[in-house]
C-alpha positions as a Markdown table, in Angstrom:
| # | Residue | x | y | z |
|---|---|---|---|---|
| 1 | Met | -0.1 | 0.1 | 0.7 |
| 2 | Asn | 2.6 | 2.5 | 0.5 |
| 3 | Lys | 4.5 | 1.7 | -2.8 |
| 4 | Ala | 0.7 | 2.9 | -4.6 |
| 5 | Val | 0.9 | 6.1 | -2.4 |
| 6 | Leu | 4.7 | 7.1 | -3.3 |
| 7 | Ser | 3.7 | 6.4 | -6.6 |
| 8 | Ile | 0.8 | 8.5 | -7.0 |
| 9 | Ala | 2.5 | 10.8 | -5.4 |
| 10 | Ala | 5.6 | 10.6 | -7.6 |
| 11 | Val | 3.2 | 11.5 | -10.9 |
| 12 | Ser | 1.0 | 14.0 | -9.4 |
| 13 | Leu | 4.2 | 16.2 | -9.0 |
| 14 | Ala | 5.6 | 14.9 | -12.5 |
| 15 | Ser | 2.6 | 16.5 | -14.0 |
| 16 | Leu | 2.7 | 19.9 | -12.5 |
| 17 | Ser | 5.8 | 20.5 | -13.5 |
| 18 | Gly | 6.2 | 21.7 | -16.9 |
| 19 | Cys | 8.5 | 19.4 | -19.3 |
| 20 | Ala | 9.9 | 22.2 | -21.5 |
| 21 | Ser | 11.0 | 23.8 | -17.7 |
| 22 | Ile | 12.4 | 20.6 | -17.2 |
| 23 | Met | 14.1 | 19.8 | -20.8 |
| 24 | Thr | 14.7 | 23.4 | -21.3 |
| 25 | His | 17.9 | 25.3 | -20.5 |
| 26 | Glu | 17.1 | 29.0 | -18.8 |
| 27 | Glu | 18.7 | 30.7 | -21.0 |
| 28 | Gln | 19.9 | 30.5 | -24.9 |
| 29 | Ser | 22.4 | 31.8 | -26.6 |
| 30 | Ile | 21.9 | 33.5 | -30.0 |
| 31 | Asn | 24.7 | 34.2 | -32.7 |
| 32 | Ile | 25.1 | 38.0 | -34.1 |
| 33 | Thr | 26.8 | 39.2 | -37.2 |
| 34 | Thr | 26.4 | 41.3 | -39.3 |
| 35 | Ser | 25.7 | 41.7 | -43.4 |
| 36 | Asn | 29.1 | 43.4 | -44.1 |
| 37 | Asn | 31.0 | 41.6 | -41.3 |
| 38 | Gln | 31.5 | 45.2 | -39.4 |
| 39 | Ala | 32.2 | 44.8 | -35.9 |
| 40 | Val | 29.6 | 46.5 | -34.0 |
| 41 | Glu | 28.3 | 46.9 | -30.3 |
| 42 | Val | 24.6 | 44.9 | -29.8 |
| 43 | Thr | 22.7 | 45.2 | -26.7 |
| 44 | Val | 19.6 | 43.0 | -25.7 |
| 45 | Asp | 17.9 | 43.2 | -22.2 |
| 46 | Asp | 20.8 | 45.3 | -21.1 |
| 47 | Lys | 23.2 | 42.2 | -21.6 |
| 48 | Lys | 26.4 | 44.3 | -24.1 |
| 49 | Ala | 28.3 | 42.3 | -26.8 |
| 50 | Thr | 29.9 | 43.5 | -29.8 |
| 51 | Thr | 30.0 | 41.1 | -33.6 |
| 52 | Pro | 30.3 | 38.4 | -34.9 |
| 53 | Gly | 29.4 | 37.5 | -31.7 |
| 54 | Thr | 27.5 | 35.8 | -29.2 |
| 55 | Val | 25.0 | 37.0 | -26.3 |
| 56 | Val | 23.1 | 35.1 | -23.9 |
| 57 | Val | 19.5 | 35.5 | -23.3 |
| 58 | Leu | 17.2 | 34.7 | -20.5 |
| 59 | Arg | 14.4 | 32.3 | -22.0 |
| 60 | Asp | 11.7 | 34.3 | -20.5 |
| 61 | Gly | 9.0 | 34.2 | -23.5 |
| 62 | Lys | 9.1 | 37.9 | -23.6 |
| 63 | Asn | 10.1 | 39.8 | -27.5 |
| 64 | Lys | 13.8 | 40.1 | -27.8 |
| 65 | Val | 15.4 | 43.3 | -30.0 |
| 66 | Ile | 19.1 | 44.0 | -30.5 |
| 67 | Lys | 19.9 | 47.4 | -30.0 |
| 68 | Val | 22.4 | 48.7 | -32.2 |
| 69 | Ser | 24.3 | 52.5 | -32.0 |
| 70 | Asp | 26.6 | 52.4 | -34.8 |
| 71 | Ala | 24.6 | 54.5 | -37.3 |
| 72 | Ser | 25.1 | 52.6 | -40.3 |
| 73 | Cys | 23.2 | 49.7 | -39.7 |
| 74 | Glu | 19.2 | 49.1 | -38.6 |
| 75 | Gln | 18.5 | 50.7 | -35.1 |
| 76 | Glu | 16.8 | 47.5 | -33.8 |
| 77 | Thr | 16.3 | 43.9 | -35.2 |
| 78 | Lys | 13.8 | 42.0 | -34.0 |
| 79 | Val | 14.5 | 38.0 | -32.6 |
| 80 | Asp | 12.1 | 35.9 | -33.7 |
| 81 | Lys | 10.8 | 33.0 | -31.4 |
| 82 | Ser | 8.9 | 30.0 | -31.4 |
| 83 | Val | 6.7 | 27.6 | -29.4 |
| 84 | Thr | 9.6 | 24.7 | -28.7 |
| 85 | Pro | 9.0 | 20.8 | -30.1 |
| 86 | Val | 9.1 | 19.5 | -26.3 |
| 87 | Phe | 6.3 | 21.5 | -25.5 |
| 88 | Phe | 4.0 | 19.9 | -27.4 |
| 89 | Gly | 5.1 | 16.5 | -26.4 |
| 90 | Asn | 4.1 | 18.5 | -22.7 |
| 91 | Ile | 0.2 | 19.1 | -23.7 |
| 92 | Ile | 0.0 | 15.3 | -24.8 |
| 93 | Leu | 1.7 | 14.4 | -21.4 |
| 94 | Gly | 0.9 | 16.3 | -18.7 |
| 95 | Gly | -2.0 | 18.2 | -19.9 |
| 96 | Leu | -3.3 | 21.8 | -19.0 |
| 97 | Leu | -0.9 | 21.8 | -15.9 |
| 98 | Gly | 2.3 | 20.8 | -17.2 |
| 99 | Ser | 2.1 | 23.3 | -20.7 |
| 100 | Thr | 0.4 | 26.0 | -18.1 |
| 101 | Thr | 3.5 | 25.8 | -16.3 |
| 102 | Asp | 5.8 | 25.9 | -19.6 |
| 103 | Ser | 3.3 | 28.9 | -20.5 |
| 104 | Met | 3.9 | 31.0 | -17.2 |
| 105 | Thr | 7.9 | 30.5 | -17.2 |
| 106 | Gly | 8.7 | 31.8 | -20.9 |
| 107 | Lys | 10.3 | 27.9 | -21.4 |
| 108 | Met | 8.0 | 27.3 | -24.0 |
| 109 | Trp | 9.4 | 29.6 | -26.8 |
| 110 | Asp | 13.0 | 29.0 | -29.0 |
| 111 | Tyr | 14.5 | 32.3 | -30.2 |
| 112 | Glu | 15.8 | 32.4 | -33.8 |
| 113 | Asp | 19.8 | 30.9 | -32.8 |
| 114 | Ser | 21.2 | 33.1 | -35.5 |
| 115 | Val | 20.7 | 36.5 | -36.4 |
| 116 | Glu | 22.4 | 39.1 | -39.2 |
| 117 | Ile | 21.8 | 42.5 | -38.5 |
| 118 | Lys | 21.8 | 44.9 | -41.8 |
| 119 | Cys | 24.2 | 46.8 | -42.3 |
| 120 | Asn | 24.9 | 49.6 | -45.8 |
């Protein structure tokens, strides 16, 4: 009887946590380049980097925008995001509770791996 209670408790706890929340990292790296291979300073979520380079962002579901101070480049470039495939498995296995956890934590989102900034 004790094993049955423990098994039910373990399954209940697992269903309360989102699959993407467990399977994906809290942060994601985005590679940033420029169309003319020019080195420029960029900012994403108050984090600075120089192109070509990588910036690490928090996977929080918020829209990410790369800002550039160099006048010869587009001043802002949007980073596209998409739903991570792990999230769809969670809808099937974890149902409403698991998918709600993933959407609240923002871990259901993947950002583009590479972004190119248009420059003259």
